[in-house]
N, CA and C atoms of all chains as a GROMACS GRO file, in nm:
protein
  564
    1MET      N    1   0.081  -0.121   0.000
    1MET     CA    2   0.000   0.000   0.000
    1MET      C    3   0.086   0.127   0.000
    2ALA      N    4   0.202   0.116   0.059
    2ALA     CA    5   0.287   0.234   0.070
    2ALA      C    6   0.336   0.281  -0.067
    3GLU      N    7   0.339   0.187  -0.162
    3GLU     CA    8   0.392   0.226  -0.294
    3GLU      C    9   0.285   0.290  -0.383
    4GLN      N   10   0.160   0.283  -0.340
    4GLN     CA   11   0.050   0.331  -0.424
    4GLN      C   12   0.065   0.477  -0.466
    5PRO      N   13   0.090   0.568  -0.372
    5PRO     CA   14   0.100   0.708  -0.413
    5PRO      C   15   0.217   0.732  -0.506
    6LYS      N   16   0.325   0.662  -0.484
    6LYS     CA   17   0.445   0.681  -0.566
    6LYS      C   18   0.416   0.645  -0.713
    7LYS      N   19   0.344   0.534  -0.730
    7LYS     CA   20   0.310   0.489  -0.864
    7LYS      C   21   0.225   0.595  -0.936
    8GLU      N   22   0.133   0.655  -0.860
    8GLU     CA   23   0.044   0.754  -0.919
    8GLU      C   24   0.123   0.876  -0.968
    9VAL      N   25   0.221   0.915  -0.891
    9VAL     CA   26   0.304   1.029  -0.929
    9VAL      C   27   0.375   1.001  -1.061
   10VAL      N   28   0.426   0.878  -1.074
   10VAL     CA   29   0.496   0.840  -1.197
   10VAL      C   30   0.399   0.845  -1.314
   11LEU      N   31   0.277   0.793  -1.294
   11LEU     CA   32   0.176   0.794  -1.399
   11LEU      C   33   0.142   0.937  -1.440
   12ASN      N   34   0.128   1.024  -1.342
   12ASN     CA   35   0.088   1.161  -1.371
   12ASN      C   36   0.193   1.237  -1.451
   13ALA      N   37   0.317   1.193  -1.443
   13ALA     CA   38   0.423   1.266  -1.511
   13ALA      C   39   0.440   1.222  -1.655
   14THR      N   40   0.371   1.116  -1.695
   14THR     CA   41   0.389   1.066  -1.832
   14THR      C   42   0.311   1.150  -1.932
   15ILE      N   43   0.364   1.155  -2.053
   15ILE     CA   44   0.294   1.223  -2.161
   15ILE      C   45   0.254   1.120  -2.265
   16GLU      N   46   0.123   1.101  -2.282
   16GLU     CA   47   0.074   1.002  -2.378
   16GLU      C   48  -0.009   1.066  -2.488
   17GLU      N   49  -0.067   1.179  -2.458
   17GLU     CA   50  -0.149   1.247  -2.558
   17GLU      C   51  -0.121   1.396  -2.548
   18PRO      N   52  -0.158   1.470  -2.652
   18PRO     CA   53  -0.127   1.613  -2.653
   18PRO      C   54  -0.175   1.689  -2.529
   19LEU      N   55  -0.295   1.655  -2.484
   19LEU     CA   56  -0.350   1.733  -2.373
   19LEU      C   57  -0.276   1.709  -2.241
   20ASP      N   58  -0.189   1.604  -2.238
   20ASP     CA   59  -0.108   1.582  -2.119
   20ASP      C   60  -0.016   1.701  -2.094
   21LEU      N   61   0.022   1.766  -2.203
   21LEU     CA   62   0.106   1.886  -2.189
   21LEU      C   63   0.034   1.991  -2.107
   22LEU      N   64  -0.097   2.004  -2.132
   22LEU     CA   65  -0.176   2.101  -2.055
   22LEU      C   66  -0.192   2.055  -1.911
   23ARG      N   67  -0.208   1.923  -1.894
   23ARG     CA   68  -0.223   1.872  -1.758
   23ARG      C   69  -0.100   1.907  -1.674
   24LEU      N   70   0.016   1.898  -1.738
   24LEU     CA   71   0.139   1.930  -1.666
   24LEU      C   72   0.154   2.081  -1.646
   25SER      N   73   0.073   2.159  -1.718
   25SER     CA   74   0.080   2.305  -1.702
   25SER      C   75  -0.023   2.358  -1.604
   26LEU      N   76  -0.102   2.269  -1.545
   26LEU     CA   77  -0.203   2.314  -1.448
   26LEU      C   78  -0.136   2.391  -1.335
   27GLU      N   79  -0.200   2.498  -1.297
   27GLU     CA   80  -0.152   2.589  -1.193
   27GLU      C   81  -0.019   2.655  -1.230
   28GLU      N   82   0.007   2.661  -1.358
   28GLU     CA   83   0.121   2.738  -1.409
   28GLU      C   84   0.066   2.848  -1.500
   29ARG      N   85   0.148   2.948  -1.526
   29ARG     CA   86   0.104   3.051  -1.621
   29ARG      C   87   0.121   2.999  -1.763
   30VAL      N   88   0.017   3.017  -1.844
   30VAL     CA   89   0.023   2.972  -1.982
   30VAL      C   90  -0.011   3.090  -2.073
   31HIS      N   91   0.026   3.073  -2.199
   31HIS     CA   92  -0.004   3.172  -2.300
   31HIS      C   93  -0.107   3.110  -2.395
   32VAL      N   94  -0.216   3.177  -2.417
   32VAL     CA   95  -0.322   3.125  -2.504
   32VAL      C   96  -0.342   3.221  -2.620
   33LYS      N   97  -0.331   3.168  -2.741
   33LYS     CA   98  -0.362   3.250  -2.858
   33LYS      C   99  -0.505   3.219  -2.898
   34MET      N  100  -0.581   3.325  -2.921
   34MET     CA  101  -0.722   3.309  -2.950
   34MET      C  102  -0.754   3.363  -3.089
   35ARG      N  103  -0.869   3.320  -3.139
   35ARG     CA  104  -0.916   3.377  -3.265
   35ARG      C  105  -0.950   3.524  -3.241
   36THR      N  106  -0.969   3.598  -3.349
   36THR     CA  107  -0.997   3.741  -3.346
   36THR      C  108  -0.888   3.820  -3.275
   37ASP      N  109  -0.761   3.783  -3.303
   37ASP     CA  110  -0.645   3.862  -3.259
   37ASP      C  111  -0.642   3.892  -3.110
   38ARG      N  112  -0.666   3.792  -3.033
   38ARG     CA  113  -0.657   3.808  -2.888
   38ARG      C  114  -0.554   3.713  -2.832
   39GLU      N  115  -0.488   3.757  -2.727
   39GLU     CA  116  -0.395   3.670  -2.656
   39GLU      C  117  -0.425   3.678  -2.508
   40LEU      N  118  -0.405   3.568  -2.441
   40LEU     CA  119  -0.426   3.565  -2.296
   40LEU      C  120  -0.302   3.509  -2.229
   41ARG      N  121  -0.270   3.564  -2.117
   41ARG     CA  122  -0.167   3.505  -2.031
   41ARG      C  123  -0.227   3.494  -1.892
   42GLY      N  124  -0.225   3.374  -1.838
   42GLY     CA  125  -0.284   3.358  -1.705
   42GLY      C  126  -0.252   3.223  -1.648
   43LYS      N  127  -0.291   3.205  -1.522
   43LYS     CA  128  -0.263   3.079  -1.455
   43LYS      C  129  -0.374   2.979  -1.489
   44LEU      N  130  -0.333   2.863  -1.539
   44LEU     CA  131  -0.430   2.762  -1.583
   44LEU      C  132  -0.487   2.690  -1.462
   45ARG      N  133  -0.615   2.705  -1.442
   45ARG     CA  134  -0.681   2.643  -1.326
   45ARG      C  135  -0.752   2.513  -1.364
   46ALA      N  136  -0.807   2.506  -1.483
   46ALA     CA  137  -0.877   2.384  -1.526
   46ALA      C  138  -0.893   2.387  -1.677
   47PHE      N  139  -0.906   2.270  -1.736
   47PHE     CA  140  -0.935   2.262  -1.880
   47PHE      C  141  -1.005   2.131  -1.908
   48ASP      N  142  -1.063   2.118  -2.027
   48ASP     CA  143  -1.122   1.990  -2.067
   48ASP      C  144  -1.082   1.958  -2.211
   49GLN      N  145  -1.141   1.853  -2.267
   49GLN     CA  146  -1.100   1.806  -2.400
   49GLN      C  147  -1.137   1.903  -2.512
   50HIS      N  148  -1.228   1.996  -2.484
   50HIS     CA  149  -1.264   2.097  -2.585
   50HIS      C  150  -1.171   2.218  -2.580
   51LEU      N  151  -1.079   2.216  -2.486
   51LEU     CA  152  -0.992   2.332  -2.457
   51LEU      C  153  -1.069   2.445  -2.391
   52ASN      N  154  -1.187   2.417  -2.339
   52ASN     CA  155  -1.247   2.511  -2.245
   52ASN      C  156  -1.147   2.526  -2.131
   53MET      N  157  -1.133   2.646  -2.080
   53MET     CA  158  -1.034   2.667  -1.975
   53MET      C  159  -1.083   2.766  -1.872
   54VAL      N  160  -1.038   2.748  -1.750
   54VAL     CA  161  -1.051   2.852  -1.649
   54VAL      C  162  -0.911   2.904  -1.620
   55LEU      N  163  -0.895   3.033  -1.636
   55LEU     CA  164  -0.766   3.097  -1.609
   55LEU      C  165  -0.787   3.201  -1.499
   56SER      N  166  -0.684   3.222  -1.419
   56SER     CA  167  -0.693   3.329  -1.320
   56SER      C  168  -0.578   3.426  -1.341
   57GLU      N  169  -0.595   3.543  -1.286
   57GLU     CA  170  -0.498   3.654  -1.299
   57GLU      C  171  -0.457   3.669  -1.446
   58VAL      N  172  -0.556   3.694  -1.528
   58VAL     CA  173  -0.535   3.692  -1.673
   58VAL      C  174  -0.504   3.831  -1.726
   59GLU      N  175  -0.406   3.837  -1.814
   59GLU     CA  176  -0.385   3.958  -1.892
   59GLU      C  177  -0.430   3.929  -2.034
   60GLU      N  178  -0.523   4.007  -2.083
   60GLU     CA  179  -0.572   3.988  -2.218
   60GLU      C  180  -0.519   4.100  -2.307
   61ILE      N  181  -0.462   4.063  -2.421
   61ILE     CA  182  -0.412   4.162  -2.516
   61ILE      C  183  -0.493   4.150  -2.644
   62VAL      N  184  -0.562   4.256  -2.679
   62VAL     CA  185  -0.641   4.259  -2.802
   62VAL      C  186  -0.567   4.345  -2.904
   63THR      N  187  -0.539   4.288  -3.019
   63THR     CA  188  -0.471   4.363  -3.125
   63THR      C  189  -0.571   4.404  -3.231
   64THR      N  190  -0.578   4.533  -3.256
   64THR     CA  191  -0.667   4.581  -3.361
   64THR      C  192  -0.583   4.640  -3.474
   65ARG      N  193  -0.629   4.619  -3.596
   65ARG     CA  194  -0.554   4.668  -3.711
   65ARG      C  195  -0.634   4.777  -3.781
   66GLU      N  196  -0.569   4.888  -3.804
   66GLU     CA  197  -0.636   4.997  -3.877
   66GLU      C  198  -0.547   5.038  -3.994
   67THR      N  199  -0.612   5.076  -4.103
   67THR     CA  200  -0.536   5.121  -4.218
   67THR      C  201  -0.548   5.273  -4.229
   68ASP      N  202  -0.432   5.338  -4.231
   68ASP     CA  203  -0.431   5.483  -4.247
   68ASP      C  204  -0.487   5.519  -4.384
   69GLU      N  205  -0.584   5.610  -4.387
   69GLU     CA  206  -0.656   5.637  -4.512
   69GLU      C  207  -0.569   5.704  -4.618
   70ASP      N  208  -0.469   5.782  -4.574
   70ASP     CA  209  -0.385   5.854  -4.669
   70ASP      C  210  -0.268   5.769  -4.717
   71THR      N  211  -0.198   5.711  -4.623
   71THR     CA  212  -0.074   5.640  -4.659
   71THR      C  213  -0.096   5.491  -4.678
   72PHE      N  214  -0.214   5.443  -4.647
   72PHE     CA  215  -0.246   5.300  -4.648
   72PHE      C  216  -0.153   5.219  -4.558
   73GLU      N  217  -0.096   5.292  -4.463
   73GLU     CA  218  -0.008   5.227  -4.368
   73GLU      C  219  -0.094   5.151  -4.267
   74GLU      N  220  -0.050   5.034  -4.232
   74GLU     CA  221  -0.129   4.957  -4.136
   74GLU      C  222  -0.081   4.985  -3.994
   75ILE      N  223  -0.176   5.020  -3.911
   75ILE     CA  224  -0.143   5.053  -3.772
   75ILE      C  225  -0.199   4.945  -3.681
   76TYR      N  226  -0.114   4.890  -3.598
   76TYR     CA  227  -0.159   4.788  -3.503
   76TYR      C  228  -0.169   4.852  -3.364
   77ARG      N  229  -0.280   4.834  -3.301
   77ARG     CA  230  -0.298   4.887  -3.166
   77ARG      C  231  -0.322   4.771  -3.071
   78GLN      N  232  -0.255   4.776  -2.959
   78GLN     CA  233  -0.277   4.671  -2.859
   78GLN      C  234  -0.345   4.732  -2.736
   79THR      N  235  -0.454   4.671  -2.697
   79THR     CA  236  -0.518   4.714  -2.573
   79THR      C  237  -0.511   4.601  -2.473
   80LYS      N  238  -0.471   4.634  -2.352
   80LYS     CA  239  -0.456   4.532  -2.249
   80LYS      C  240  -0.562   4.550  -2.143
   81ARG      N  241  -0.602   4.439  -2.085
   81ARG     CA  242  -0.688   4.447  -1.966
   81ARG      C  243  -0.662   4.325  -1.882
   82THR      N  244  -0.689   4.336  -1.757
   82THR     CA  245  -0.667   4.222  -1.668
   82THR      C  246  -0.801   4.174  -1.614
   83VAL      N  247  -0.811   4.044  -1.600
   83VAL     CA  248  -0.934   3.982  -1.550
   83VAL      C  249  -0.893   3.887  -1.438
   84PRO      N  250  -0.954   3.897  -1.321
   84PRO     CA  251  -0.913   3.812  -1.209
   84PRO      C  252  -0.940   3.663  -1.234
   85MET      N  253  -1.056   3.633  -1.291
   85MET     CA  254  -1.092   3.492  -1.313
   85MET      C  255  -1.172   3.485  -1.442
   86LEU      N  256  -1.133   3.392  -1.528
   86LEU     CA  257  -1.190   3.393  -1.663
   86LEU      C  258  -1.216   3.251  -1.711
   87PHE      N  259  -1.334   3.228  -1.766
   87PHE     CA  260  -1.363   3.104  -1.836
   87PHE      C  261  -1.352   3.132  -1.986
   88VAL      N  262  -1.277   3.049  -2.056
   88VAL     CA  263  -1.263   3.065  -2.201
   88VAL      C  264  -1.329   2.948  -2.270
   89ARG      N  265  -1.416   2.976  -2.363
   89ARG     CA  266  -1.477   2.868  -2.441
   89ARG      C  267  -1.374   2.817  -2.542
   90GLY      N  268  -1.361   2.684  -2.547
   90GLY     CA  269  -1.254   2.624  -2.625
   90GLY      C  270  -1.257   2.651  -2.774
   91ASP      N  271  -1.374   2.680  -2.830
   91ASP     CA  272  -1.380   2.694  -2.976
   91ASP      C  273  -1.311   2.820  -3.026
   92SER      N  274  -1.275   2.911  -2.937
   92SER     CA  275  -1.202   3.028  -2.984
   92SER      C  276  -1.051   3.018  -2.958
   93VAL      N  277  -1.007   2.902  -2.913
   93VAL     CA  278  -0.864   2.885  -2.883
   93VAL      C  279  -0.789   2.834  -3.006
   94ILE      N  280  -0.677   2.896  -3.038
   94ILE     CA  281  -0.590   2.848  -3.146
   94ILE      C  282  -0.476   2.764  -3.089
   95LEU      N  283  -0.405   2.819  -2.993
   95LEU     CA  284  -0.296   2.742  -2.934
   95LEU      C  285  -0.278   2.777  -2.788
   96VAL      N  286  -0.222   2.682  -2.716
   96VAL     CA  287  -0.189   2.702  -2.576
   96VAL      C  288  -0.042   2.671  -2.561
   97SER      N  289   0.032   2.763  -2.503
   97SER     CA  290   0.174   2.742  -2.485
   97SER      C  291   0.204   2.731  -2.337
   98PRO      N  292   0.274   2.626  -2.297
   98PRO     CA  293   0.304   2.610  -2.156
   98PRO      C  294   0.410   2.710  -2.110
   99PRO      N  295   0.430   2.721  -1.979
   99PRO     CA  296   0.528   2.817  -1.930
   99PRO      C  297   0.668   2.776  -1.972
  100VAL      N  298   0.756   2.874  -1.980
  100VAL     CA  299   0.895   2.845  -2.010
  100VAL      C  300   0.961   2.795  -1.881
  101ARG      N  301   1.014   2.676  -1.888
  101ARG     CA  302   1.074   2.619  -1.767
  101ARG      C  303   1.226   2.637  -1.770
  102ALA      N  304   1.278   2.687  -1.663
  102ALA     CA  305   1.425   2.692  -1.650
  102ALA      C  306   1.472   2.553  -1.609
  103SER      N  307   1.536   2.484  -1.702
  103SER     CA  308   1.576   2.347  -1.670
  103SER      C  309   1.728   2.335  -1.659
  104MET      N  310  -1.802   1.766  -1.812
  104MET     CA  311  -1.878   1.773  -1.687
  104MET      C  312  -1.813   1.867  -1.586
  105LEU      N  313  -1.679   1.879  -1.601
  105LEU     CA  314  -1.604   1.964  -1.508
  105LEU      C  315  -1.656   2.107  -1.508
  106PHE      N  316  -1.674   2.163  -1.629
  106PHE     CA  317  -1.714   2.303  -1.634
  106PHE      C  318  -1.863   2.321  -1.609
  107PHE      N  319  -1.940   2.216  -1.640
  107PHE     CA  320  -2.081   2.219  -1.604
  107PHE      C  321  -2.094   2.233  -1.452
  108SER      N  322  -2.020   2.152  -1.378
  108SER     CA  323  -2.021   2.161  -1.232
  108SER      C  324  -1.969   2.296  -1.186
  109PHE      N  325  -1.864   2.340  -1.255
  109PHE     CA  326  -1.804   2.470  -1.220
  109PHE      C  327  -1.909   2.580  -1.228
  110PHE      N  328  -1.986   2.581  -1.338
  110PHE     CA  329  -2.085   2.687  -1.354
  110PHE      C  330  -2.204   2.667  -1.261
  111LYS      N  331  -2.235   2.540  -1.231
  111LYS     CA  332  -2.344   2.519  -1.134
  111LYS      C  333  -2.306   2.577  -0.998
  112SER      N  334  -2.176   2.570  -0.967
  112SER     CA  335  -2.133   2.626  -0.839
  112SER      C  336  -2.136   2.779  -0.841
  113LEU      N  337  -2.147   2.836  -0.960
  113LEU     CA  338  -2.150   2.984  -0.971
  113LEU      C  339  -2.292   3.039  -0.979
  114VAL      N  340  -2.392   2.949  -0.979
  114VAL     CA  341  -2.531   2.995  -0.988
  114VAL      C  342  -2.561   3.091  -0.873
  115GLY      N  343  -2.624   3.203  -0.908
  115GLY     CA  344  -2.657   3.304  -0.807
  115GLY      C  345  -2.552   3.413  -0.796
  116LYS      N  346  -2.435   3.389  -0.857
  116LYS     CA  347  -2.328   3.490  -0.852
  116LYS      C  348  -2.340   3.585  -0.972
  117ASP      N  349  -2.282   3.702  -0.956
  117ASP     CA  350  -2.279   3.798  -1.067
  117ASP      C  351  -2.167   3.762  -1.164
  118VAL      N  352  -2.200   3.756  -1.291
  118VAL     CA  353  -2.101   3.719  -1.392
  118VAL      C  354  -2.109   3.816  -1.511
  119VAL      N  355  -2.003   3.818  -1.588
  119VAL     CA  356  -2.001   3.891  -1.715
  119VAL      C  357  -1.979   3.788  -1.825
  120VAL      N  358  -2.067   3.786  -1.924
  120VAL     CA  359  -2.050   3.696  -2.037
  120VAL      C  360  -2.016   3.780  -2.160
  121GLU      N  361  -1.901   3.751  -2.220
  121GLU     CA  362  -1.863   3.823  -2.340
  121GLU      C  363  -1.894   3.735  -2.460
  122LEU      N  364  -1.977   3.786  -2.549
  122LEU     CA  365  -2.020   3.709  -2.664
  122LEU      C  366  -1.921   3.722  -2.778
  123LYS      N  367  -1.939   3.638  -2.878
  123LYS     CA  368  -1.848   3.640  -2.993
  123LYS      C  369  -1.858   3.769  -3.073
  124ASN      N  370  -1.970   3.839  -3.063
  124ASN     CA  371  -1.983   3.966  -3.133
  124ASN      C  372  -1.939   4.084  -3.045
  125ASP      N  373  -1.860   4.053  -2.939
  125ASP     CA  374  -1.801   4.154  -2.851
  125ASP      C  375  -1.899   4.215  -2.751
  126LEU      N  376  -2.023   4.174  -2.757
  126LEU     CA  377  -2.119   4.226  -2.659
  126LEU      C  378  -2.091   4.164  -2.523
  127SER      N  379  -2.082   4.249  -2.421
  127SER     CA  380  -2.061   4.198  -2.285
  127SER      C  381  -2.190   4.215  -2.206
  128ILE      N  382  -2.236   4.107  -2.148
  128ILE     CA  383  -2.359   4.111  -2.070
  128ILE      C  384  -2.327   4.079  -1.924
  129CYS      N  385  -2.361   4.172  -1.835
  129CYS     CA  386  -2.345   4.149  -1.692
  129CYS      C  387  -2.479   4.103  -1.637
  130GLY      N  388  -2.476   4.010  -1.546
  130GLY     CA  389  -2.601   3.966  -1.486
  130GLY      C  390  -2.576   3.861  -1.380
  131THR      N  391  -2.685   3.815  -1.322
  131THR     CA  392  -2.675   3.710  -1.221
  131THR      C  393  -2.700   3.576  -1.288
  132LEU      N  394  -2.609   3.483  -1.268
  132LEU     CA  395  -2.624   3.352  -1.331
  132LEU      C  396  -2.741   3.279  -1.268
  133HIS      N  397  -2.841   3.254  -1.351
  133HIS     CA  398  -2.963   3.188  -1.302
  133HIS      C  399  -2.953   3.037  -1.318
  134SER      N  400  -2.907   2.993  -1.435
  134SER     CA  401  -2.897   2.849  -1.458
  134SER      C  402  -2.802   2.822  -1.574
  135VAL      N  403  -2.760   2.697  -1.584
  135VAL     CA  404  -2.667   2.656  -1.690
  135VAL      C  405  -2.703   2.513  -1.727
  136ASP      N  406  -2.680   2.476  -1.855
  136ASP     CA  407  -2.706   2.337  -1.893
  136ASP      C  408  -2.576   2.269  -1.935
  137GLN      N  409  -2.588   2.143  -1.978
  137GLN     CA  410  -2.468   2.064  -2.008
  137GLN      C  411  -2.388   2.120  -2.125
  138TYR      N  412  -2.453   2.200  -2.211
  138TYR     CA  413  -2.382   2.262  -2.323
  138TYR      C  414  -2.322   2.397  -2.284
  139LEU      N  415  -2.338   2.432  -2.158
  139LEU     CA  416  -2.293   2.560  -2.105
  139LEU      C  417  -2.374   2.678  -2.162
  140ASN      N  418  -2.496   2.648  -2.211
  140ASN     CA  419  -2.590   2.758  -2.232
  140ASN      C  420  -2.617   2.817  -2.096
  141MET      N  421  -2.632   2.948  -2.089
  141MET     CA  422  -2.653   3.012  -1.960
  141MET      C  423  -2.773   3.103  -1.963
  142LYS      N  424  -2.843   3.105  -1.852
  142LYS     CA  425  -2.949   3.203  -1.837
  142LYS      C  426  -2.905   3.304  -1.731
  143LEU      N  427  -2.906   3.430  -1.769
  143LEU     CA  428  -2.872   3.536  -1.675
  143LEU      C  429  -2.999   3.614  -1.643
  144ILE      N  430  -3.009   3.662  -1.521
  144ILE     CA  431  -3.122   3.749  -1.487
  144ILE      C  432  -3.067   3.885  -1.443
  145ASP      N  433  -3.155   3.984  -1.445
  145ASP     CA  434  -3.118   4.123  -1.410
  145ASP      C  435  -2.997   4.170  -1.490
  146ILE      N  436  -3.005   4.153  -1.621
  146ILE     CA  437  -2.886   4.183  -1.702
  146ILE      C  438  -2.872   4.332  -1.732
  147SER      N  439  -2.748   4.368  -1.759
  147SER     CA  440  -2.720   4.503  -1.810
  147SER      C  441  -2.604   4.493  -1.908
  148VAL      N  442  -2.596   4.593  -1.996
  148VAL     CA  443  -2.490   4.594  -2.097
  148VAL      C  444  -2.408   4.720  -2.075
  149SER      N  445  -2.275   4.703  -2.071
  149SER     CA  446  -2.189   4.816  -2.034
  149SER      C  447  -2.198   4.929  -2.136
  150ASP      N  448  -2.208   4.895  -2.264
  150ASP     CA  449  -2.206   4.998  -2.366
  150ASP      C  450  -2.314   4.970  -2.471
  151PRO      N  451  -2.441   4.994  -2.435
  151PRO     CA  452  -2.549   4.954  -2.525
  151PRO      C  453  -2.548   5.027  -2.658
  152GLU      N  454  -2.497   5.153  -2.662
  152GLU     CA  455  -2.496   5.228  -2.788
  152GLU      C  456  -2.404   5.164  -2.891
  153LYS      N  457  -2.300   5.098  -2.840
  153LYS     CA  458  -2.203   5.039  -2.930
  153LYS      C  459  -2.267   4.931  -3.018
  154ILE      N  460  -2.365   4.864  -2.961
  154ILE     CA  461  -2.426   4.754  -3.034
  154ILE      C  462  -2.576   4.776  -3.045
  155PRO      N  463  -2.617   4.842  -3.154
  155PRO     CA  464  -2.759   4.876  -3.167
  155PRO      C  465  -2.850   4.754  -3.172
  156THR      N  466  -2.796   4.641  -3.216
  156THR     CA  467  -2.881   4.522  -3.225
  156THR      C  468  -2.933   4.482  -3.088
  157TYR      N  469  -2.856   4.515  -2.985
  157TYR     CA  470  -2.900   4.478  -2.851
  157TYR      C  471  -3.028   4.553  -2.814
  158ALA      N  472  -3.023   4.687  -2.834
  158ALA     CA  473  -3.141   4.768  -2.802
  158ALA      C  474  -3.259   4.723  -2.885
  159PHE      N  475  -3.230   4.691  -3.010
  159PHE     CA  476  -3.335   4.645  -3.100
  159PHE      C  477  -3.397   4.514  -3.050
  160SER      N  478  -3.309   4.418  -3.019
  160SER     CA  479  -3.362   4.288  -2.981
  160SER      C  480  -3.438   4.296  -2.850
  161GLN      N  481  -3.392   4.385  -2.760
  161GLN     CA  482  -3.464   4.399  -2.634
  161GLN      C  483  -3.607   4.448  -2.658
  162LYS      N  484  -3.617   4.549  -2.745
  162LYS     CA  485  -3.747   4.603  -2.776
  162LYS      C  486  -3.832   4.497  -2.845
  163LEU      N  487  -3.768   4.427  -2.938
  163LEU     CA  488  -3.836   4.322  -3.011
  163LEU      C  489  -3.894   4.219  -2.915
  164PHE      N  490  -3.811   4.176  -2.823
  164PHE     CA  491  -3.857   4.070  -2.735
  164PHE      C  492  -3.964   4.119  -2.639
  165ARG      N  493  -3.957   4.245  -2.605
  165ARG     CA  494  -4.054   4.292  -2.508
  165ARG      C  495  -4.191   4.315  -2.572
  166ASP      N  496  -4.190   4.377  -2.690
  166ASP     CA  497  -4.317   4.429  -2.741
  166ASP      C  498  -4.378   4.347  -2.853
  167GLN      N  499  -4.294   4.286  -2.933
  167GLN     CA  500  -4.345   4.243  -3.061
  167GLN      C  501  -4.367   4.093  -3.075
  168VAL      N  502  -4.325   4.017  -2.979
  168VAL     CA  503  -4.338   3.874  -2.993
  168VAL      C  504  -4.462   3.826  -2.919
  169ASP      N  505  -4.543   3.751  -2.993
  169ASP     CA  506  -4.658   3.687  -2.930
  169ASP      C  507  -4.607   3.556  -2.869
  170THR      N  508  -4.571   3.563  -2.744
  170THR     CA  509  -4.505   3.449  -2.681
  170THR      C  510  -4.597   3.327  -2.672
  171GLN      N  511  -4.724   3.355  -2.652
  171GLN     CA  512  -4.819   3.244  -2.642
  171GLN      C  513  -4.827   3.168  -2.774
  172LEU      N  514  -4.838   3.246  -2.882
  172LEU     CA  515  -4.843   3.186  -3.016
  172LEU      C  516  -4.715   3.109  -3.045
  173LEU      N  517  -4.603   3.168  -3.006
  173LEU     CA  518  -4.473   3.106  -3.030
  173LEU      C  519  -4.464   2.971  -2.960
  174ALA      N  520  -4.508   2.968  -2.835
  174ALA     CA  521  -4.502   2.844  -2.757
  174ALA      C  522  -4.594   2.739  -2.817
  175ASP      N  523  -4.714   2.784  -2.859
  175ASP     CA  524  -4.809   2.689  -2.917
  175ASP      C  525  -4.757   2.632  -3.048
  176SER      N  526  -4.696   2.720  -3.130
  176SER     CA  527  -4.639   2.674  -3.257
  176SER      C  528  -4.527   2.574  -3.232
  177CYS      N  529  -4.449   2.603  -3.132
  177CYS     CA  530  -4.338   2.515  -3.098
  177CYS      C  531  -4.390   2.377  -3.060
  178ARG      N  532  -4.493   2.373  -2.976
  178ARG     CA  533  -4.552   2.245  -2.935
  178ARG      C  534  -4.607   2.170  -3.056
  179LYS      N  535  -4.668   2.246  -3.146
  179LYS     CA  536  -4.727   2.188  -3.266
  179LYS      C  537  -4.618   2.122  -3.351
  180GLU      N  538  -4.509   2.197  -3.372
  180GLU     CA  539  -4.397   2.144  -3.451
  180GLU      C  540  -4.342   2.017  -3.388
  181LEU      N  541  -4.325   2.020  -3.258
  181LEU     CA  542  -4.271   1.904  -3.187
  181LEU      C  543  -4.363   1.784  -3.203
  182ALA      N  544  -4.493   1.810  -3.192
  182ALA     CA  545  -4.591   1.702  -3.205
  182ALA      C  546  -4.587   1.644  -3.345
  183GLU      N  547  -4.574   1.732  -3.445
  183GLU     CA  548  -4.568   1.686  -3.584
  183GLU      C  549  -4.443   1.604  -3.609
  184ALA      N  550  -4.332   1.650  -3.555
  184ALA     CA  551  -4.206   1.578  -3.570
  184ALA      C  552  -4.215   1.441  -3.507
  185LYS      N  553  -4.282   1.436  -3.394
  185LYS     CA  554  -4.296   1.309  -3.323
  185LYS      C  555  -4.385   1.213  -3.402
  186ALA      N  556  -4.491   1.269  -3.461
  186ALA     CA  557  -4.584   1.186  -3.538
  186ALA      C  558  -4.518   1.124  -3.660
  187LYS      N  559  -4.418   1.195  -3.714
  187LYS     CA  560  -4.348   1.145  -3.832
  187LYS      C  561  -4.258   1.027  -3.800
  188GLN      N  562  -4.211   1.019  -3.680
  188GLN     CA  563  -4.114   0.915  -3.643
  188GLN      C  564  -4.169   0.774  -3.655
   0.00000   0.00000   0.00000
């Protein structure tokens, strides 16, 4: 019985499917790229197979593109906002990047 | 099921739902289903002028829909669909 918890730890550390990467990123800060030019950075609290996620202490960066009428120059504007706790519906997620680990 | 339970635990709390068309709706979470459809009560919109469709739909829903007829038609359709099976 004493070996039971140890075995579980070993199992939890294995990567067998893509979403295991997210499992290992739980309670870490992740970077999420979203459709409609949005990015999120926040602590991953929960996720499911649809990539629905709950993030906390989130910084959201919205990039808007405008074209200057005279020069046709494209201007990118970034607006930031912070959200304490956020549920993200998975269908708007493009990619999730785990935290950079100092190894 | 995880997020269904998560939202069930939030029933009665004040939430903000941001829709895909950028409309943000603040309200009290009344109920949620397995698809994460949500019903909010006592809603308000932070910037109603920005999205005229909201003001329009509110007026539409309040004044112009015969809800009784709508419900009866819905029952009729369901009954017809069932009869076809």
